[in-house]
Every structure is written in C-alpha cells, then in structure tokens.
N, C-alpha and C positions, 0 to 999 in steps of 0.2 A: 504494500500500500504506500502511496506517495505521501509526502509531508503536507500538513494543512497549509493552505495559502495564507500568507501574512496579511493581516488586516490593514487597511489603509487608515489614515488619520480620522476620517469621519466615522468609520466603523468602530475604531477604538474609543472615540469620544462618546458615541451613542451607547456602547457597551458599558462604559464607566458611569454614564448618566443613569442607566437602568439599574446598576448596582446600588447607587445612592438612593434612587427612588424606592427600591426594594427594602433597603435598610430603614428608610423613613417610615414606610408602611408597617414594618415589624415593630419599630419603637413606639408607634402611635396605635397601641393595641385596641383602644376603644373608639378610634376615629370612624366617623360615618362617611368619610370621603377618602379617595385615593389620589386626589389631584395634588400634584407636586407643590404648587404654591400654597395650597391650604395646609398641607402637612407641615410645611415650614412654619406657617403662621401659628398653628395650634400647639407647636412644640418649642415656643420661644424660651421656655424655662430651661431648655437643655443647653448647656454651655457650648457643646460642639456646634449646634445650629447657630447660636449667637456669633460664634467665632467665624463661621463661614457663610453667614447669611447673605452678604453682598455677592460672594462668589456663586452661591447656589442660584440666586436670581439671574445672574449673568449667564450661568450655564443653561438655565431653563430657556432663556431667550435665544441663545445660540442653538440649542437643540431644536427648538421649534423652527428656526430659520433653515437649519440643515435638513430636517425631515420634510418640511413643506416644499423645499426646492429639489427634493429627490425625484429623479426622472423615472428610475426603475428600481426594482427591489434592492439591487446591489450597486446602484450608480448614483453618486452624489455630484451635484454641480459645485457646491461650496466645500472647501476643506478648511478646518480649523488649523491654527498654528500648532506646531509640535509642542511649544511651551505650554499652550492651553491644554492640550491633550495630556501631557505629563502631569500637569497640575490637577486636573479632574481625576486622573487615575490615583494620584497620591491621596486626595481627599476621600475618594471612594474607599480606599484602604482604611482610613481613620473611622469611617462610618461602619464598616463591616467588622472592625475589631476595636470597639470603644474600650476605654479603661474599665477595669473590673474592680469590684469591691475591695478585694485583698490588696490591689496595687495602690489604692487610695487610702486605705485604713491606717490609722495609727497603731503600731505594734511595738512591743508586745502589749497584751492586755493583762492587767493584774486583777484577778477576781478572787473573792473570798466566800467562805461559807457563813451562814447566819450565826452559827455557834462559834465562829472564830473570834479573835481578839481585836479590839479597836487599836491596841498598841501596834499590831502588825501593819495595819493600814497606815498609821501615822509614820511608821518607819519607811514605807514605800513613798509616801508623800515627801518625806524629808530627803530621800535619796534620788528620786526620779521626777519629782514635781508633778506627778499625775494628779488629776482632780476628779476622775470618774471611775467608779469601781462596781462592776456587776456583782451582785450578791446571789449566791446559789444555795438551794436547799441541799440537805444530805442525800436527797434522791437524785442529785445531779441535774436539777432543773432550775433555770433562771427564775429568780423570785422578785428582785427589785434592784434599783440603782442607788448607790450611796455616792454622794458628791462631797467634795471638801467643804462646800458651803453648808451642807447638812451637818457636818462635824462641828464647824465653827458655831452654828446656831445651837446645837445640842450642848456644847461646852458653855456657851453664854447663859443658857437656861439653868445650868447646874453650877454656875460660878458662885452663887451665894452659899452653896454648901461648904462646910468647913474644909473638907478634903475630897478630891476625886481620885480614886485609885485606878488610874487608867489601865493598868495591867490586868485588872479584874473585870473591866467593862467588856461585855460581849457585843458584837456588831448588831445583833438583833435588837438591842436596847435602843438603837438610834433610828429604828424604823418609824416613820411618821406618815400616816395615811394622807395627811394634808399636803405633804410635799412630795408625794409619789410622782416620779418622773416618767414621762411617756417614752417608750423605747420600741423600736422596730427591729426585725431580724432580716438578714440577707445572707445568701450563700456566697462563697468566695468568688464565684464567677458571675455574680449579678452585675449587669452593665451599669455604667454611670447614668444612662438614661433612666433606668428603673429607680436608682437611688435618688436622683433629682425629683422624680415623680413622687416618691414617698414624702419628701420634705414639702413639696408643692401641695400635695393633698392635705397635709397637716395644717399648713398655713391657710388653705381655703376653708378649713373647719374652725379657724381661730384657735388652734391648738399649737402647743410647742413640742415638737419632736426633739427630745434632748439628744438623741443619737441613734445610730444603727449598729447593732452588734453583729459582727460577721462571724458565721460559723460555717462548717463544711457545706451543709445544704440549707442553712437558714432556719434550723429548728432550735427552739429554746432549751432543748434537752441535750444540746451539743456544747462542748467547751468553746469559749470565745477565742477567735483567732485575730480579731481586729476590732477597732471601734471607730466609727465614722461620725463626725459632727458636721454641721453646715459649714464650719470653717474649713474642714478638710476638702469639701467640694469646691469652695472658693479658691483654695490653694491649687487644686487640680485645674481649675479654670484659668488661673493666672499662669500656670506652667505652660498651658497651650499658647 
C-alpha cells in the first residue's frame, strides 16, 4: 500500500479547526448548541478560551472563508499561511490535552484523623505554612476541612481559660458546624475545564467553594493527592 498523500495547508487548517470544535463541544457538556461561536461565548469562564478567544474568532472567520470558497471536495481556492496553520495546530493540541487536576494541585496534602492531635497540625503549620487540612474518619472517609483560621478562632475562644494543654487537644474538638467549609472532589485526570466549572457553579449559587480535593478517581473515600483552590486556577491561568 502506498503512503497517505500529504495534506495541503487548507486541509491541515480545517482538520485542526475541527479538532478544536470537537474539544469545545466535549467541554460544554450541557450546551444546547454546537455552533462554534456560541460554544466560545458560553465557556468564557474557562481560562484557555479567554487566552485564545481572539485567535478562535479569527480562525472561525478564516475557516468559513476557506470552506465557502471550496470548489470541490478536495480543492480549495484560498490557502492559509503556514504560520497560521502551525498556530491553529498548536492551539488544537492545548484544547485536546488541557491541564489536569494533579498538575495544578498543591502537593503534598497533609491530612489528619479526627482523633489525632491538634499539636501535630500546629507542627505542620509551623514547618510548611499550610493552612488547609482535610480531616478523615477512622473509616478512611473524608469528614470535614480544618483551616488555620479555624484554629486561631478556637484558640481565641479558649484564651480566657487558665491553661490550654495543646498536646491533649484532639482535632475533633475544633469541629464547628457553623464554619463547615464547602469542598468538592476531583480525580487526578479531571481537566481544568471541569475544575473551573465547579468553582463557577458554586459562585452562581452564592456559595464559596473552599477547595477541591484531588484523589485517584474523585471519591471521598480515597486518600488526598492534591488540593486545589481558586488561587491555584488563577496561577495556572497566569502561567498560560
């Protein structure tokens, strides 16, 4: 069998455009449209789309011009520049392989059991300056989130007592229903599109998503491998 004929620039451009279009449709799971411009508009919360928005609009215009001027199935009148083709192919690669949860997450995650000691948490804060700690039950399931702000508040409330023997204080004593933090879970390979959607949905409900705990498959019964805050997504955005 002979080798496949090499695609010309117009064919390469259209193939890359279709790859981006497919990725946009996949990331907009609940969309009621598959129109390219609409898919861009309804996903403005995604950092990758904001980054390449102008390019995507230009690509759409160029694609329409190329396709409409097509004389035959495999014959184009207009040819895009090589630089443009290489650019859309590069961007298509970014959309097909977006950053994953584990690549964005802060690691390692220090987690504790409810019957653990507060003094152990303080030691980690002192050494690593971490401020968020997932708390697990002895059944190995996520229970709640302890933050450094919670610890300061608890200490302030007990400041009037004559002595606080920190080495005897159990972590579960700091649990406060009123300050329970909202947490979501994601698998290690969850895309940045889905992570951004989680924070967006929380904002739309006027809720504050404190963070996303990353586990192997996104289950609260798995050990945490990373922790993602809105700041981590902003940093990922700025790196782009």
